C-alpha positions as CSV (number, residue, x, y, z in Angstrom):
1,M,-66.9,-4.7,7.5
2,R,-65.6,-6.9,4.6
3,A,-62.5,-7.1,2.5
4,L,-61.5,-8.5,-0.9
5,V,-57.9,-9.2,-2.1
6,V,-57.5,-9.5,-5.8
7,Y,-54.3,-10.5,-7.4
8,E,-52.6,-11.4,-10.6
9,S,-49.6,-13.9,-10.4
10,M,-47.6,-15.7,-13.1
11,F,-45.1,-17.7,-11.0
12,G,-46.9,-17.9,-7.6
13,N,-45.1,-15.2,-5.8
14,T,-47.8,-12.5,-6.0
15,A,-50.4,-15.1,-4.8
16,A,-48.5,-15.9,-1.9
17,V,-48.1,-12.3,-0.9
18,A,-51.9,-11.8,-1.6
19,R,-52.7,-14.8,0.8
20,A,-50.4,-13.4,3.5
21,I,-52.0,-9.8,3.3
22,A,-55.5,-11.6,3.6
23,E,-54.2,-13.6,6.5
24,G,-53.3,-10.2,8.4
25,I,-56.7,-8.4,7.4
26,Q,-58.6,-11.4,8.6
27,E,-57.7,-10.5,12.1
28,A,-60.0,-7.6,11.9
29,M,-62.7,-8.5,9.2
30,P,-63.8,-11.3,6.9
31,V,-61.6,-11.4,3.7
32,D,-62.0,-13.2,0.3
33,V,-58.9,-13.8,-1.9
34,R,-59.6,-13.9,-5.7
35,E,-57.4,-14.4,-8.8
36,V,-58.1,-11.5,-11.0
37,A,-59.6,-13.7,-13.7
38,D,-62.4,-14.8,-11.1
39,A,-62.8,-11.5,-9.3
40,P,-66.3,-10.0,-9.4
41,L,-66.5,-6.4,-11.0
42,D,-69.3,-5.0,-8.8
43,V,-67.2,-5.7,-5.7
44,V,-66.3,-2.0,-5.2
45,D,-69.7,-1.4,-3.7
46,Q,-69.9,-4.6,-1.7
47,V,-66.7,-4.4,0.4
48,D,-65.1,-1.7,2.7
49,L,-61.6,-2.7,1.7
50,L,-60.4,-3.7,-1.8
51,V,-56.6,-4.8,-2.0
52,A,-55.4,-5.3,-5.4
53,G,-52.0,-6.5,-6.5
54,G,-49.9,-7.8,-9.4
55,P,-46.4,-8.2,-10.6
56,T,-44.5,-5.3,-12.0
57,H,-43.6,-5.9,-15.7
58,A,-41.8,-3.3,-17.6
59,L,-42.1,-0.6,-14.9
60,S,-46.0,-1.0,-14.7
61,M,-49.0,-3.3,-14.5
62,S,-48.6,-6.3,-16.9
63,R,-50.0,-6.3,-20.4
64,P,-51.0,-9.3,-22.5
65,R,-47.5,-9.1,-24.2
66,T,-45.6,-9.1,-20.9
67,R,-47.8,-11.8,-19.6
68,A,-47.1,-13.9,-22.7
69,E,-43.4,-13.4,-22.1
70,A,-43.9,-14.6,-18.4
71,F,-45.5,-17.7,-19.6
72,A,-42.5,-18.3,-22.1
73,Q,-40.0,-18.0,-19.1
74,G,-42.2,-20.6,-17.2
75,G,-45.1,-18.9,-15.7
76,T,-47.8,-21.2,-14.9
77,S,-50.6,-19.0,-13.3
78,G,-53.0,-16.5,-14.5
79,K,-54.0,-15.7,-18.1
80,V,-52.4,-13.8,-21.1
81,D,-55.6,-11.8,-21.7
82,V,-56.8,-11.0,-18.3
83,G,-54.6,-9.2,-15.7
84,L,-55.1,-6.5,-13.0
85,R,-55.0,-3.7,-15.6
86,E,-57.9,-5.2,-17.6
87,W,-59.7,-5.9,-14.4
88,I,-59.5,-2.4,-13.0
89,R,-60.3,-1.0,-16.5
90,R,-63.7,-3.0,-16.4
91,V,-64.7,-1.8,-12.8
92,P,-67.6,0.6,-13.3
93,A,-66.6,4.2,-12.9
94,G,-68.2,6.2,-10.2
95,D,-68.0,7.1,-6.5
96,H,-67.5,3.7,-4.8
97,A,-67.6,2.7,-1.1
98,A,-64.5,0.7,-1.0
99,S,-61.2,2.1,0.1
100,L,-58.5,0.7,-2.2
101,V,-54.9,-0.2,-1.4
102,T,-52.4,-1.8,-4.1
103,F,-49.4,-3.9,-3.9
104,D,-46.9,-5.3,-6.3
105,T,-44.0,-7.8,-6.6
106,K,-40.9,-6.8,-8.2
107,M,-37.3,-8.0,-8.5
108,S,-35.3,-6.8,-5.4
109,R,-32.6,-5.3,-7.7
110,A,-35.3,-3.0,-9.1
111,R,-36.0,-1.5,-5.8
112,R,-34.9,2.1,-6.9
113,W,-36.4,2.0,-10.2
114,P,-39.4,4.3,-10.5
115,G,-42.0,2.0,-12.2
116,S,-44.6,0.0,-10.0
117,A,-47.6,-2.0,-10.9
118,A,-49.0,-0.9,-7.5
119,K,-48.5,2.7,-8.2
120,S,-50.1,2.4,-11.6
121,A,-53.1,0.4,-10.1
122,A,-53.7,3.1,-7.5
123,K,-53.7,5.7,-10.2
124,A,-56.2,3.5,-12.3
125,G,-58.4,3.0,-9.2
126,R,-58.7,6.5,-8.5
127,R,-59.7,7.3,-12.2
128,H,-62.6,4.9,-11.6
129,G,-63.7,6.7,-8.5
130,V,-62.3,4.4,-5.8
131,S,-60.6,6.3,-3.0
132,V,-57.0,5.2,-2.0
133,A,-56.6,4.5,1.6
134,D,-52.9,3.8,1.8
135,A,-49.7,4.3,-0.1
136,P,-49.0,1.4,-2.7
137,K,-46.5,-1.3,-1.3
138,S,-43.9,-3.3,-3.1
139,F,-42.8,-6.9,-2.0
140,Y,-39.6,-8.2,-3.5
141,V,-38.5,-11.4,-5.3
142,T,-35.0,-12.5,-6.1
143,D,-35.6,-13.0,-9.7
144,T,-38.3,-13.1,-12.5
145,A,-39.6,-16.4,-11.2
146,G,-38.8,-15.8,-7.5
147,P,-38.6,-16.8,-4.8
148,L,-39.7,-14.2,-2.6
149,V,-36.8,-12.4,-0.6
150,D,-36.8,-13.8,2.9
151,G,-39.1,-12.0,5.4
152,E,-41.7,-10.7,2.6
153,I,-44.5,-13.1,3.6
154,E,-44.3,-11.8,7.2
155,R,-43.9,-8.3,6.1
156,A,-47.1,-8.8,3.9
157,T,-49.0,-10.4,6.8
158,A,-48.0,-7.3,8.9
159,W,-49.2,-5.0,6.3
160,G,-52.4,-6.9,6.1
161,R,-53.0,-6.5,9.8
162,A,-52.2,-2.8,9.7
163,L,-54.7,-2.3,6.7
164,G,-57.4,-4.2,8.7
165,A,-56.9,-1.7,11.5
166,L,-56.7,1.4,9.1
167,V,-60.2,0.5,7.9
168,R,-61.7,-0.2,11.2
169,T,-60.5,3.1,12.6
170,P,-63.1,5.9,12.0
């Protein structure tokens, strides 16, 4: 059993959540963590669990325009032209072995808003033939640049632990 956590992050908050999720998964299986620009596309047939996450921009996954806006607001990570949306779009379509789970970061004041990068990513993954193993999960930041709301890292680690157990259970 093997897992891969793929993330997109502009301000470092989503990256911190991705690392925490991986820490939890690592208790059950080996896990690799990759920024989306460096993530392999053929991975969906080489891992048992694929965790993909990114920030919620304009109620969905980021786009080049919203990433450019994030950089204009002080974002220092990631790339304008490559994000989670583009990476998923380039994953070959077909029936894949990996189980997909998705997460996002979003502002805590937007908890009740309907949009979610995680929900959009899960839907895009299903269109490419990857089965979704668990409900999308959101983790919260206090403002655009963060920081994460208190307790979110611990919540992400606990979720990673639960995901590792979910995949190991026949």
